[in-house]
Structure formats: structure tokens, C-alpha cells
C-alpha positions in Angstrom: -27.0 70.6 -23.3 -28.4 73.0 -20.7 -27.0 73.9 -17.3 -29.1 71.3 -15.5 -27.7 68.4 -17.6 -24.0 69.3 -17.0 -23.9 68.5 -13.2 -25.9 65.3 -13.7 -23.4 64.0 -16.4 -20.5 65.0 -14.2 -22.1 63.2 -11.3 -22.8 60.2 -13.5 -19.2 60.0 -14.7 -17.9 60.4 -11.2 -20.2 57.6 -9.9 -19.2 55.3 -12.8 -15.5 56.0 -12.2 -15.8 55.3 -8.5 -17.8 52.1 -9.2 -15.1 50.9 -11.7 -12.3 51.7 -9.2 -13.9 50.1 -6.2 -15.7 47.1 -7.6 -14.9 44.2 -9.9 -18.5 43.0 -10.0 -21.1 43.9 -12.6 -24.2 44.6 -10.4 -22.6 47.3 -8.2 -21.2 49.1 -11.2 -24.5 49.2 -13.0 -26.3 50.3 -9.8 -23.8 53.1 -9.3 -24.4 54.1 -13.0 -28.2 53.9 -13.0 -29.0 55.7 -9.7 -27.4 59.1 -10.7 -28.8 58.8 -14.2 -32.3 58.4 -12.9 -31.8 61.2 -10.5 -30.9 63.4 -13.5 -33.8 62.1 -15.6 -36.8 62.6 -13.4 -39.6 60.2 -14.0 -37.5 57.8 -16.2 -37.0 54.1 -15.9 -33.9 52.3 -17.1 -32.9 48.8 -18.2 -29.4 47.5 -19.1 -29.6 44.5 -21.4 -26.3 42.6 -21.9 -25.9 40.1 -24.7 -25.1 36.4 -23.9 -21.4 35.7 -23.5 -19.1 32.8 -22.7 -19.3 33.7 -19.0 -23.0 34.5 -19.0 -24.9 32.3 -21.4 -28.3 34.1 -21.0 -29.3 37.7 -21.5 -28.4 39.7 -18.4 -31.0 42.4 -17.4 -30.5 45.0 -14.8 -33.4 47.4 -14.2 -34.1 50.4 -12.0 -36.6 50.4 -10.6 -36.7 46.6 -10.6 -40.5 46.3 -11.2 -40.1 48.0 -14.6 -38.9 44.6 -16.0 -42.4 43.2 -15.4 -44.1 46.3 -16.8 -42.0 46.3 -20.0 -42.3 42.6 -20.5 -46.0 43.0 -20.9 -45.5 45.3 -23.9 -44.9 42.8 -26.8 -43.9 45.6 -29.3 -41.4 47.0 -26.9 -39.9 43.6 -26.1 -39.6 42.9 -29.9 -37.8 46.2 -30.4 -35.4 45.6 -27.5 -34.7 42.1 -28.9 -34.0 43.6 -32.4 -31.6 46.1 -30.8 -29.7 43.2 -29.0 -29.6 41.2 -32.2 -27.9 43.9 -34.2 -24.3 44.1 -33.0 -23.7 47.4 -34.8 -26.8 49.1 -33.5 -26.6 52.9 -32.9 -29.0 55.0 -30.9 -32.6 54.1 -31.5 -35.9 55.3 -30.4 -39.4 53.7 -29.9 -42.7 54.9 -28.6 -44.4 52.3 -26.4 -48.1 51.6 -26.0 -48.4 54.1 -23.2 -47.0 56.9 -25.4 -43.8 57.2 -23.6 -40.5 57.7 -25.4 -37.9 54.8 -25.2 -34.3 55.2 -26.2 -31.9 52.3 -26.9 -28.3 53.4 -26.5 -25.4 50.9 -27.3 -23.2 49.9 -24.4 -20.2 49.3 -26.6 -20.6 45.8 -28.1 -21.9 44.4 -24.8 -25.6 45.3 -25.1 -28.0 48.3 -24.9 -29.3 50.7 -22.4 -33.0 51.3 -22.7 -34.4 54.5 -21.1 -38.1 55.1 -20.9 -38.8 58.8 -20.5 -41.8 61.1 -20.2 -43.8 62.5 -23.1 -40.7 64.0 -24.8 -37.5 62.6 -26.3 -34.1 63.1 -24.8 -32.0 65.9 -26.3 -29.4 64.7 -28.8 -26.6 66.4 -26.8 -27.5 64.4 -23.8 -27.6 61.2 -25.8 -24.1 61.9 -27.3 -22.8 62.6 -23.8 -24.3 59.3 -22.5 -22.7 57.4 -25.4 -19.3 58.5 -24.1 -20.1 57.3 -20.6 -21.6 54.1 -21.9 -18.3 53.3 -23.8 -16.5 53.5 -20.5 -19.2 51.3 -18.9 -18.7 48.7 -21.8 -15.0 48.6 -21.0 -15.8 48.1 -17.4 -18.2 45.3 -18.2 -15.5 43.6 -20.3 -13.0 44.0 -17.5 -15.5 42.6 -15.0 -16.1 39.6 -17.3 -12.3 39.1 -17.7 -11.9 39.3 -14.0 -14.7 36.8 -13.4 -13.1 34.4 -16.0 -9.7 34.9 -14.3 -11.2 34.3 -10.9 -12.8 31.1 -12.0 -9.5 30.0 -13.6 -7.6 30.9 -10.5 -10.1 28.9 -8.3 -9.8 26.0 -10.7 -6.0 26.2 -10.5 -6.0 26.4 -6.7 -8.3 23.4 -6.5 -6.2 21.5 -9.0 -3.0 22.3 -7.1 -4.6 21.3 -3.8 -5.8 18.0 -5.3 -2.3 17.5 -6.7 -0.7 18.3 -3.4 -3.1 15.9 -1.6 -2.4 13.2 -4.2 1.4 13.7 -3.7 1.0 13.5 0.0 -0.9 10.3 -0.3 1.7 8.9 -2.7 4.5 9.9 -0.4 2.7 8.3 2.6 2.2 5.1 0.6 5.8 5.0 -0.6 7.1 5.7 2.9 5.0 2.9 4.5 5.6 0.5 1.7 8.0 -2.4 2.1 8.5 -2.5 -1.7 11.0 -0.2 -3.3 10.2 2.5 -5.9 12.7 4.5 -7.9 11.7 7.2 -10.4 14.5 7.5 -12.9 15.2 10.4 -15.3 17.3 10.7 -18.3 20.5 8.7 -18.3 19.1 6.6 -15.4 19.5 9.3 -12.7 17.4 8.9 -9.5 14.8 11.6 -9.3 12.6 10.1 -6.5 12.9 7.1 -4.2 11.6 5.7 -1.0 13.6 4.3 1.9 12.6 0.7 1.1 14.4 1.0 -2.3 17.7 1.8 -0.6 17.2 -0.9 2.0 16.5 -3.5 -0.6 19.5 -2.4 -2.7 21.7 -2.5 0.4 22.8 1.2 0.0 24.2 2.9 3.1 24.1 6.3 1.4 22.2 9.0 3.3 18.8 9.6 1.8 19.5 13.3 1.0 22.4 12.4 -1.2 20.6 9.9 -3.5 18.5 12.1 -5.8 20.5 13.0 -8.8 22.8 10.0 -8.7 22.8 7.4 -11.4 21.2 4.1 -10.6 24.4 2.5 -11.7 26.2 3.9 -8.6 23.6 2.4 -6.3 23.8 -1.0 -7.9 27.6 -0.9 -7.9 27.7 -1.0 -4.1 26.5 -4.6 -4.1 27.2 -7.8 -6.1 24.0 -7.9 -8.2 23.5 -11.1 -10.2 20.7 -11.7 -12.7 18.7 -14.8 -11.8 16.1 -14.1 -14.5 15.7 -11.4 -17.2 18.1 -8.5 -17.7 21.3 -7.7 -15.8 21.8 -4.3 -14.2 23.9 -3.2 -17.1 21.2 -4.3 -19.5 18.6 -2.3 -17.5 20.8 0.8 -17.8 21.0 0.3 -21.5 17.2 0.2 -21.6 17.1 3.6 -19.9 19.7 5.3 -22.1 19.9 3.0 -25.2 17.9 2.9 -28.5 14.7 1.7 -26.8 15.0 4.0 -23.8 13.3 7.3 -23.1 16.4 9.2 -24.4 16.1 7.7 -27.9 14.2 9.5 -30.8 10.6 8.3 -30.6 11.3 6.5 -27.3 8.6 8.5 -25.5 6.0 7.6 -28.0 7.0 4.0 -28.1 7.0 3.8 -24.3 3.3 4.6 -24.0 2.3 1.2 -25.3 5.4 -0.7 -24.4 4.9 -3.5 -21.9 6.8 -3.5 -18.6 10.1 -5.3 -18.4 10.5 -7.7 -15.5 13.3 -9.8 -14.0 14.9 -11.1 -10.8 18.1 -10.2 -9.2 20.2 -11.7 -6.4 21.8 -9.1 -4.1 24.8 -11.2 -2.9 26.6 -10.6 0.3 25.6 -10.6 4.0 22.1 -11.9 4.1 21.5 -12.6 0.4 18.3 -11.0 -1.0 16.3 -12.0 -4.0 14.4 -9.0 -5.7 11.8 -9.1 -8.4 12.0 -5.9 -10.4 9.7 -4.2 -12.9 10.7 -1.4 -15.2 8.2 0.8 -17.1 8.8 3.9 -19.1 6.6 7.0 -18.5 6.2 8.1 -22.1 4.9 11.7 -21.5 7.7 12.7 -19.2 10.6 10.8 -20.5 11.0 9.1 -17.1 11.0 5.5 -15.9 9.8 3.8 -12.8 11.7 0.9 -11.3 9.7 -1.2 -8.8 11.5 -3.6 -6.5 9.9 -6.4 -4.4 11.7 -8.6 -1.9 10.8 -12.2 -2.7 13.6 -13.8 -0.5 11.1 -15.4 1.9 8.9 -16.7 -1.0 11.9 -18.2 -2.7 13.1 -19.8 0.5 9.6 -21.1 1.3 9.4 -22.6 -2.2 12.9 -24.2 -1.7 11.9 -25.6 1.7 8.6 -26.9 0.3 10.4 -28.7 -2.5 13.0 -30.0 -0.2 10.4 -31.1 2.3 8.3 -33.0 -0.3 11.5 -34.7 -1.6 12.6 -35.8 1.8 9.1 -36.7 3.0 8.5 -38.8 -0.1 11.9 -40.6 0.5 11.2 -41.1 4.2 7.7 -42.4 3.7 8.7 -44.6 0.8 11.4 -46.6 2.7 9.0 -48.2 5.3 6.3 -48.5 2.7 8.6 -50.6 0.5 9.4 -52.8 3.4 5.7 -53.3 4.3 4.8 -54.0 0.6 7.7 -56.3 0.0 7.3 -58.5 3.1 3.5 -58.6 2.6 4.0 -59.8 -0.9 6.4 -62.5 0.3 3.8 -63.8 2.8 1.1 -63.9 0.1 3.2 -65.8 -2.4 5.4 -68.1 -0.3 5.1 -70.5 2.6 7.5 -69.9 5.6 8.1 -71.7 8.9 6.2 -70.2 11.8 9.4 -68.6 13.3 10.3 -66.9 10.0 6.7 -65.8 9.4 6.5 -64.1 12.9 9.8 -62.4 12.2 8.4 -61.0 8.9 5.2 -59.9 10.6 7.3 -58.2 13.3 9.1 -56.3 10.6 5.9 -55.3 9.0 4.5 -54.2 12.3 7.6 -52.1 13.1 7.6 -50.4 9.8 3.9 -49.7 10.0 4.3 -48.2 13.4 7.1 -46.0 12.0 4.8 -44.9 9.2 2.0 -44.1 11.7 4.3 -42.2 14.0 5.8 -40.2 11.1 2.3 -39.3 9.8 1.1 -38.3 13.2 4.2 -36.1 13.8 3.6 -34.5 10.4 -0.1 -33.8 11.2 0.8 -32.4 14.6 3.5 -30.2 13.1 1.2 -28.9 10.4 -1.6 -28.3 12.9 0.6 -26.4 15.3 2.1 -24.2 12.5 -1.3 -23.5 11.0 -2.9 -22.4 14.3 0.2 -20.6 15.5 -0.5 -21.4 19.1 -4.1 -20.1 19.0 -5.5 -23.4 20.2 -3.2 -23.7 23.2 -5.2 -24.4 26.4 -2.9 -22.9 28.9 -3.3 -23.2 32.6 -1.1 -23.1 35.7 0.6 -26.4 35.8 2.8 -27.8 38.5 6.4 -28.6 37.3 6.4 -31.8 39.4 3.0 -32.9 38.0 4.1 -32.3 34.4 7.3 -34.3 34.8 5.5 -37.1 36.7 2.8 -37.5 33.9 5.5 -37.4 31.2 7.6 -40.1 32.9 4.6 -42.3 33.3 4.1 -42.1 29.5 7.6 -43.4 29.0 7.4 -46.5 31.3 9.0 -49.3 29.4 11.6 -47.3 27.4 13.6 -46.5 30.6 13.4 -49.9 32.2 17.0 -50.6 31.6 18.4 -47.1 32.2 17.0 -45.8 35.4 15.5 -42.4 34.5 16.6 -40.0 37.2 14.2 -37.2 38.2 15.5 -34.2 40.2 12.3 -32.2 40.5 10.6 -31.5 43.8 6.9 -30.7 44.4 7.8 -27.1 45.3 9.6 -26.2 42.1 6.9 -23.8 40.9 4.1 -23.6 38.3 4.2 -23.2 34.5 1.8 -21.3 32.3 1.5 -23.9 29.6 -0.8 -26.3 27.8 -0.1 -29.5 29.8 -0.7 -31.8 26.9 1.5 -30.0 24.4 4.2 -29.4 27.0 4.2 -33.1 27.9 4.4 -34.0 24.2 7.5 -31.9 23.8 9.1 -33.3 26.9 8.3 -36.9 25.8 10.1 -36.3 22.5 13.2 -35.0 24.2 13.3 -37.8 26.8 12.7 -40.5 24.2 15.6 -39.2 22.1 17.8 -39.2 25.2 16.8 -42.8 26.0 17.2 -44.1 22.5 20.6 -42.5 21.9 22.1 -43.6 25.2 23.8 -46.8 26.1 21.8 -49.2 28.3 24.1 -48.8 31.3 24.1 -45.0 31.2 21.5 -42.9 33.2 19.3 -40.1 31.8 18.5 -37.2 34.1 15.7 -34.7 34.1 15.9 -31.7 36.4 14.3 -28.3 36.8 16.2 -24.9 36.8 14.8 -21.4 37.6 15.9 -18.4 35.7 14.1 -15.1 36.1 10.4 -15.5 35.1 11.1 -18.9 33.4 11.6 -22.4 34.5 13.7 -24.8 32.5 13.4 -28.6 32.3 16.8 -30.0 31.4 17.3 -33.5 30.0 20.9 -34.8 30.2 22.2 -38.0 28.7 25.6 -39.7 28.2 24.8 -41.0 24.7 26.5 -40.6 21.3 26.4 -36.8 21.3 26.5 -34.5 18.3 29.0 -32.3 16.5 28.5 -28.5 16.1 27.3 -29.0 12.5 24.7 -31.6 13.6 23.4 -29.3 16.4 22.8 -26.5 13.8 20.5 -28.9 11.8 18.8 -30.6 14.8 15.5 -28.7 14.2 15.3 -29.5 10.5 12.5 -31.8 9.4 13.6 -35.5 8.9 17.1 -34.7 10.0 18.7 -37.4 12.2 22.0 -37.3 13.8 22.3 -41.1 13.4 22.0 -41.7 9.6 22.7 -45.5 10.0 19.0 -46.2 10.5 19.8 -48.6 13.5 17.9 -46.3 15.9 14.2 -45.9 15.1 12.8 -42.5 14.6 11.1 -40.1 12.1 13.5 -37.1 12.3 10.5 -34.8 13.2 10.7 -35.0 17.0 12.9 -32.0 17.7 11.2 -29.9 15.0 7.9 -30.5 16.8 9.5 -29.7 20.2 10.7 -26.3 18.9 7.3 -25.4 17.4 5.6 -26.2 20.7 8.0 -24.3 22.9 8.1 -21.3 20.5 4.3 -21.0 20.5 4.5 -20.9 24.3 7.0 -18.0 24.2 9.8 -20.3 25.5 13.2 -21.3 24.2 15.1 -24.5 23.4 18.8 -24.8 24.3 20.9 -27.6 23.0 24.5 -28.4 24.1 26.3 -31.5 23.0 29.7 -33.1 22.4 30.3 -36.0 20.2 30.8 -39.2 22.2 30.1 -37.5 25.5 26.3 -36.9 25.5 23.7 -34.2 25.0 21.9 -31.7 27.2 18.6 -30.2 26.1 16.8 -27.5 28.1 13.2 -26.5 27.5 12.5 -23.0 29.0 8.8 -22.4 29.9 7.0 -19.2 31.1 5.9 -19.3 34.7 2.4 -18.8 36.0 1.7 -15.6 38.0 
């Protein structure tokens, strides 16, 4: 190596070391290597060919000057020679004379590829080639480090994206669990609580602070209440599922849990405000954990009970007048009766038929009001005196013997109500007062103002009710007089409450057995 080559190689090593130290990308390092090399080898052109790898599937080519790629690609023999050099992974330094008569040297860049140098009319000295091989080994290590860095960078980006997606999924899950009215408990080994939402503690009736629950056994949470199994396993049996032979703690329990169906049941949480909970338990096989899902079905159970009760009572109440109508009609068809007796039977049929029609109409009105939830109310400003006057007119005949007393003046105010529905409610209250009062006792209707409401109070001196009867007065088909001597369907007060509630009002009932009853309907006033 002559004196001119030594500074060039030193500069080349220095540039390569700087490139390796300052960059973790392949292109800047190759550029920092090729520029001083070409400055040392005047009139040369260089290409670095890197073999395909996992990170770079195709052959990577870096040339200086860049146009030399096009020039060399036109030389078929040169391209075939370069391809042979890339194919042989154990290639050493190789030379080739191209079609233009210029010398081409292929020097291995470690196991990464080859460096092809096209020089002038003479070959490079062997000492220079040996020195370049030393530098190229360092370049090969840098290329491998660059590829490792690129692979690590992609893995890190993938990990960051995966962690971000996981964090977003966890945030969504926490939001769903927080807003959900259903309870979720994630249980670990031995039934300890790992994760829960507030609804789960509310459904289980636990007064424990939220921060103190994770890590506690589920058994402790259930022990605070009286839990009865209405269907399926008891709480103790559920704990056995978590820790027993079929639970996640058992040998093979995780594998079995992957395909095991969920276990379901129903518990009654006894105490103040009994609650009925449907629960579902499923094992998470891969983690050895279990998820207990709780749903409050108290309202559904109560609705089913009320529905069954209603159908039973309705069938009974409808059957009684129907039997009378059918029986007396059959008597008239099969026997001859004197005219007086015949008219008496027809009167009974007419009365029972009227009761049936009234009962069905009340049921339809009640169902319609409940279904529409007050959306069909046609409210308008209505005079209290006008509403009471129209209602009293509808009752003419019932109060002929009792002298209905009205204590409402024309200046009492105006209500924001549906006049038809409000009058229907008032008719039901007044008709009850008239029916359950003795003939010689008066019934009074008066108006009372209280804040932004006006009350219409109906007072009678009839049979009255006990406290137990008052509690049931709004039940369907319930009647304070079970003797059946006083006609009625037992739906009137239930209908009254529905109408007043949908107006945003209130019904107050005060009564004493044998002394009479006082019912007040509170209505919103018009602005």
C-alpha cells in the first residue's frame, strides 16, 4: 500500500465509525462509507448489494453515483457475475472485466452481501483489497446491527400499539362495567375477588368500601346477607365450584373449563327490600380465573307474580257475573215463569251484564292509560268550578237521596289537566263515596289550594276502612266490602291513581272504620 492509500483508508475507517456511531439506519452508513472510498479511488463507481433477509425480502442495492445502477444493469454478463457472487454465501474477493474493459472487483461484506467496485483500466492492489476487507467486516456488523435495530423497532412499535389497544379496551371495559346495572365479579384462586364493579356490591348488599373489596373471598361478601337459593346451586356450592374438584384450582381444571358450559342459578337476597338475582358463573380456562355475573330480576319476578295474580283474580271476577248471566238465561230458555218472576230474572241478567261491561271498560281504560303512560293526555287550562260542575252532572241520579254538597266557587283557580280524564277520576271517587255511604248522610266535595297544586277533596260518612284496607285500596279488583252487596268492579281506585299519577299529581286517602273516608286528588295548576 503506497502513501496515497493510507490516508484514504484512515478517512474511510473514520467515516464508517462515525456513521455507525451516529446512525442506526442503513442508507446513511453506506453513504458515509462510499463517499470517502470513491474520493480515494478516482474514477471508480461502487455498488453495495445486500442479500435478501427476513427484514428486507428483496435484494437491496445502494450505488454511487446512483446512475451506475442503470449502466451496469445493461451489461448482462456483469449482472450474471454479480448474481453469482450473491448466490455464493462463502464468496471471497473476485474480479471481472466488463464489456467496456473496466476492472470490476466483488468484495464480500461479511455474510450480508458484496461490494462491487468498477475501476479504471487497472486492477486494485491486493494490499488495498485486504485493507478494504477489514473495513467491510466492520460494515457487515453495522448492517446486522442496523437490521436488528429495525426488527427491534418494529417489535417495539407493535408492542406499543398492542399495549395502547389493550389500554383502550380496558378503559372501554371499565366504562361499561361502571355504567352497567348488572354486577360483575372476577374471581381468582380460592374464590378471591380480583375485580368488581359497584353494581355487584350494591346487588349483594355489601356496605364495604370499594377499595377494600379486591383480595377478599367471595364468601365474606355473601356472608353479610341472608342468601337463599331459589334455583340452582347455593352460595356454598358455588364456592365449591371455584375451589373444588371441578374448579380452576383442580388438576386439569383449566383445560376442562375451556369447553365447560356456564353454570346458572337464582338467589334471593333476604332482608330489607328483598332482591332476586340471576347469576351466571363461567371459568376462564387460560388464566385459572372465573367470572360471576349478577342480574337483578326482582322487578321481572314481581311483574310475573302480579300478572299471574291479576289473571287469576280477573278470571274469577269475570266468571261470577258470567255464571249468573248464563244460568238465568238458561232458566228462561227452558222454563216458563210468571211475568213478575221473569222480569226479576231479566233485571238480574241486565245488572250482571252491566257489571261485566263496566269491568271490561275499566280494564281497557286502565290498560290504555298504562300503555300510553300519559302521552295521549290532552291537557288544557280547566276551571276547577267547571270540572266539578260537569262531574256532578254525570252523577245525577246516584246522589238524589244524599244531597251532594259542593263547596267550590267559580274563582277557585284553573287546573292543567285533561278534562275528560280528570272528570273520570273524580267520578270514580264520588261514586264510591255515594255507594258506601248511608242514604241519610251527605257527601261533600271541596277544593283546597296548596302551593302550585289544587286538591279536590271528597268526604263521606260511610263505612270507612281499616289501615290494612287503605294499604290495598289501589290494588286491582280489591274491594273494601267483600260481601258483594254493593256493586262495583274493584278497579275504580286503581284507575284513579293511574290518571292522577300521569298528570303529575297525588292521591291522599284518610279513613276510619265506621266513621267515613276522605279522598283528596291533587292536580297541577295552570300558569
